N, C-alpha and C positions, 0 to 999 in steps of 0.2 A: 780554365776548367777546374772545378773542385777535385781534390784527391778523393777517390772512392775507396773507403776502407771497410772491409768485412772481417769480423772477428768470429772465432769459433771456440767453444768450450764444451767439454764433455763431463764436467762436474760443476757444482754451483759456485764454489770459491767465494762464499760470503757475499754474493751479489756484486763482486767487483767488476766482472766483465761488462754487464749491462750498464752499470753506472759510468764506466769509462766510455763505452760506446755512445751513450746519450750525451755525455759531456763534450766529446770531440765533434759530434754531429752538430752541435750548436755553433761551431766555428764556421765562418763564411767560406773558408777555403777547404773544408772537409765535408764529405758526405759519408756517414757511417751507418752500418747495420751490424747487428749481432745475431749469431745463430747458436742457440743452445741445443744440445743433443736431445734432451727431453724436457718435459715440463716439470720443474722441481716442486712447485706448489708453495714456495717460500719467498722467492724474489720475483721481480718483474721479468717479463720476456719481451723480446722483439719478434724473432722468428724461431719456431721450434722445429727442428729437423724431422723428428719422427712423425710429425703431423703433415709434412709436405716436403718430401725429399726433392721433388722436382724444382720447387721454389728455392731450396737451398742451392741447387746447381745453378739456377739462373742468377742468384745473388753472387755466387763465387765467380762466375764467368765475367761479371761486370767489374770485378775488383781490380784496382791498381795495387793495393796493399792488402795482404791477407795476414791477419794477426792471430796466432795460434796460442791459446792459453794452456799452460801447464803440461798436461800429459798428451796434448794434441801435437803431433809432429808432422813434418812434410810427408811421411810415409803412412800416416794414420788413415784407416779406412772406415772409421766410425761414421763418417758423413757421406758414404757412398750414395749416389754415383759420383760425388766430387773426388777428383784426383788432384791433390795439391801439387804433386810433382809435375803433372802435365800442365797445370796452370802456370807453374813457375817457368817451364820451358817456353810457354807462349808469352811470357813477359811480365806476369804478376810478380811482385816482390813479396817474399815471405819473411815474417819475423816471429820469433817465439817470445812469449811473455810469461814470466814465472812469478807466481804468487805463493809458492811453497818452497821448501828445501829440495835440492836434487834427490835426496833420499826418498822423500815422499813422492815426488814426480816419478821416479824410477819404479817404485812399488806399484803405483797405479797403472803405469804404462806397460809394465811387465818387461822392463829392460834394465840394464845396469846403470849405476850412477855415472860411470865413465862414458857410456853412450849418451847420456843426457848432456854432460859437460862438453863432450867433444863434438857434438852436433855442429856442423859448420853454418847452419842457419843463423843470421844475426839474432842477438838476444837482448831482451829487456828484462829488468827485474825491479820489483817494488822497493821503495826506500826502507821498508821495515826489515825484520830479521833475515829474510831470504837473500838480501843483497850481498851479505858477507860470503855466501856460498857460490856465487857466480862471478868470479873476479874479472871476467872479460865483458860482462853484460853492461849495457848502459842502464843507469838507475833512473827510474821514472816514478811518479807518485801515484798512489791510489787516490781516488777522488770521491768527494761527496757533494751533492748539489745543494750548496748552502742557501741558495735563494728559493728552493722549492718549499711549499708550505709546510710539509712534514718536518723539515729541517730547521725551520725558523724558531727562535726562542718563543715559547708560549706566553700569552698574557696572564694566564691563570696562575695562582699561587700553587706551589707544589703541595701535594698531599702525601707524598712518599719521601723518605730520606735517602735511600740508596737503591739503585737498580743494577743488577748484574745479568748480562745476557750473552753467555758464552756460546760458541758454535760447537764446541766439543765437550763431551761429558767425562773425559778421562782424568785420572788423578794427576796432581802436580808432579809427582815423582815417577810417573809411568814412562815418560820419554823426555829427552832434553828439550825439544822444541814443539813437538806435536801434542800440546796440551794447553788448556786454559786454567788448569788447577780448579776445576769445578767443585768437586766434593769438599776440598779443603776451604775454598772461599765461601761456599755455602755454610759450612760449619762455623767459620769466623763470623759471618753475618748473624747466625743464630745466637752465638755468644753475645754479640753486640746487642741484639734484641733483649736478651735476658738481663743484661746489665743496665740498659738505658731506656728500654721501651721504644727504641727506634723502629720505624716502619720500613721494612726492606722488601725487595721483590727480586725474584729470579725467574728468567724466562729463556727457553731455548726450543729449537725445532718448531718455531711458529713463524708465520709470515712476517716479513720485515715491517709491514704496516702496523702490525700489532706490537712489535718490539719498539718501534719509534713512538707509538702512542703511550706505552708504559714509561719510556724514558722521559717523555715530556712532562710526566707527573712527578719527577724526582728532583731533589736538590743536588744529588751527586750520582755519578756514573762510575762504576768499576769497569775498567777495560780488562786488564790481565796483569797479575801481580807476581808471576813466576819466572818467565823465561828471560826477560830483559828486553822486550819489544812492545811497542804499542800496536794497535790494529785498527781496522775500520770502525769497530765499536767505539773506540776512543775519539776518532774524528767525528763520528756522529754526535757524541756528547759535547764536544767543543762547539759544533755547529748550533746545537740547541742552547748554548749559553749556560752550560752546567760545569761545575767543578768535576774534573775527571781524574781518577786515580789510575796510574799505570806504573809499572816498573820498567825503566829503560836502563840498560847497561851503558857503559862508556861509549861503545861503538854506535848503538842506536841513537843515543843522545847527540853524538857528534854529527852523524849523518843528517839527523833532523835539522840541526842548526845550520850546517853547511848548505843543505838543500833549500831551506826556507829563507836563509839570510837573516834569521832572527837570532839574537843573542840569548833569548829567553826560551826555556822549555815550557810549553803550555800545559803540561801535565803535572799533577802532584806526584812526584816520583817516589813511589812507595812500594816496599816489598810486602808480601803476604804477612810475614811475621810481625810487621809493624802496623798493618792496616787497621786493626781493631782500635788501637790507641789513637791513631791519626783520625779515624772517623769519629770517635767519641769526642775528641778535642774540637773538631770542626763543627760538630752539632751544637756546641756551646757558644758558637759565634755566628749566628744566622745572618747578620747583616754583612759581615766580612765575607761569609761564604757566598752570598748573592753577588758581591762585588767580584769575587774570584770567577764566578760564572760569566759575568759580563766581560771580564778580561779574556776568558776563553773564546768567546764569540769574536771579540775584537782582534785577537791573534789570528784566528782562522780567516777572517775577512781580509786582513792585511797580508798574511804570509802564505795562505793555503787556498786562496780563491780558485775555484776550478777554471774559470775563464783565463786567468793569468797562467795557471799551470799548463793548460792545454796549449796556449800560445808559446810558452817558453820551452816546453818539453815534447809534447806529442806532435805538434806541427813540425818541429825541428826534426824529430825522428822520421816522420813520413817523407819529408823533403829529402833527407839524407838517403833514405832507402831508394828513392827514385833516381837520385843523382849519382850516388856512390855508396852502396851498402856497406863497404868496409869502414865507413865513418861511424857506423853504429857500434860503438865500443865504450869501454869504461871511461868516465870522466877522470882526468888526472887528479883532481882534488879529492876524489873518493877512492884512490888506489888502495889496494890491499897488499902492495909489495912491501917487502922488508920484514926482518925478524921482529923488530919492536912492534910493528903494527899487528903482526900475527899473534904476538903475546897479548896485546890489548884486546884483540878481536876474538880470539879463540881460547888460548890457554888460561888466562885469568878468569874470564866469565865462566868457563866450563869448570874450573876448580871451585869457584864460589858456588855454582849450582850443585856440584857433587857434595860439598860440605853441607849445604842446606838440605839436600835430599836425604843424606844420612840421618840427620836429626828429624826431618819430616816423616820418613818412613817409620822411625821408632815411635814418633808421636801419634801417627795415624791410628794405631790400635787403641790408643787411649782417648784421643779427642774426636775421632770420627769413625762411625760405621757408615760407609758411603751410601748404601741404599737407604738406611734410615734417615740420614741427614737431609737428603733431598726429599724423600717421601713424606716427611713430616709436614711439609708445606702444601701438599697436593690438594687438600680438601678446600683450600681457600681460592682456587683458581678462577672459576668463571664469574663468581659474584664480584671479585676484586676488579677484574677487567671491565665488567659492565658498569661499575660504580663510577659516576662522574667525579672529576676532581673538585675538591672543596673550593668555594669562591668566597672568602671572607669579605665583608663590607669594609668600606674605607674606615668606618668608626670601630670596626672589630678586627684588629690585625690578626694574621695567622698565628695560631698557637706555636710557640717555640718548644720543641721537645727538650726534655731534661736529658734527656739522654744524649761429493763429495767424494770427501775424503775423511774418514774418521778412524782413529785408532780404537782399540778395544775399549768398551764402555765399562767403567767401574761403578757407575751409579745408575738408578733406574730411569725410565723414560718419561716420567712426569715432566710436563713442559713449562708450566707457569705456576709459580707459587708467590703469594703475597702475604706478608705477616704484618 
């Protein structure tokens, strides 16, 4: 009999829960459903609780494993009439899965960080930056459906040079982890445009289908250049066969290598401060840049295939939950124990960020007025999205350029700008 897994999320979480649910459902030994609290209007859905609470209850009562994302705990009543504690007493196995820091989870759930960390429910945490904050949780991957049409490398030649699609609008220096550095990265791209004539695009708060459509048109993708971690946006870019810029600190880079089994980091490891020069240099080498993109896709297919990751990690987790839940704990090779590891994971990266932030905050008043930096692209939105990608003929090669959960917003709400 297949293992029946039902997951629950009360925030969008960049579309991670539905993508994980759909991926594990493709495994012959698993049947998976996902329940979102409400219809977010950005990512796909399976079942939406607010639209049919009785169906939510029916799904939950059939579950062997109940997977609770982020702020949803065994005591949550967001999905009433579902009572997770009662289902646990009747034999369902509960597991919490974290896609954010415990500080963010606690603020959304209205509890303390200690309550999040001390919850006895077995825990999972993604391989990205949150894993360092949950030392007892088993580390599992976020997934992208690399064989789905929207995630396949396009045949068309790119008509954009760089796309940036952050999920948050806050400043790079507003908070240590809860940022994508949106206004600063937008300002950097605008400077790149003025220097080189590069065509860049920025999109946020739009349906994932539109985001993927825009990314398919670009030579390069910017994930996030501030905190020291990659994100789902970066994995999307790798799947599309694009060169992806992201800043990974030592811990994020090591976990990625250990987890994937690859000796090579698939991202162009770049900080915001260096990104303008890196992008300008890459644009001068279009053939090699295209080769980098092909290597991105090859890396994902070999080391981050969703079918392989489901088999190796999620199926193993669900089996362990059913047989002996106390097996769901941190992998020894990813242990956070020891003073040296704590220095490498927390003290040194935090000191580097603090030094960067001190310079960045001083510079912000000179190099960026957040609202104006983003708003200046707003007039080009709809026509750019509607415009089809250029398709040069074989005899006419493409021209080479010369050139939730949201913290307070420091820039305006315009959602898509193309220059």
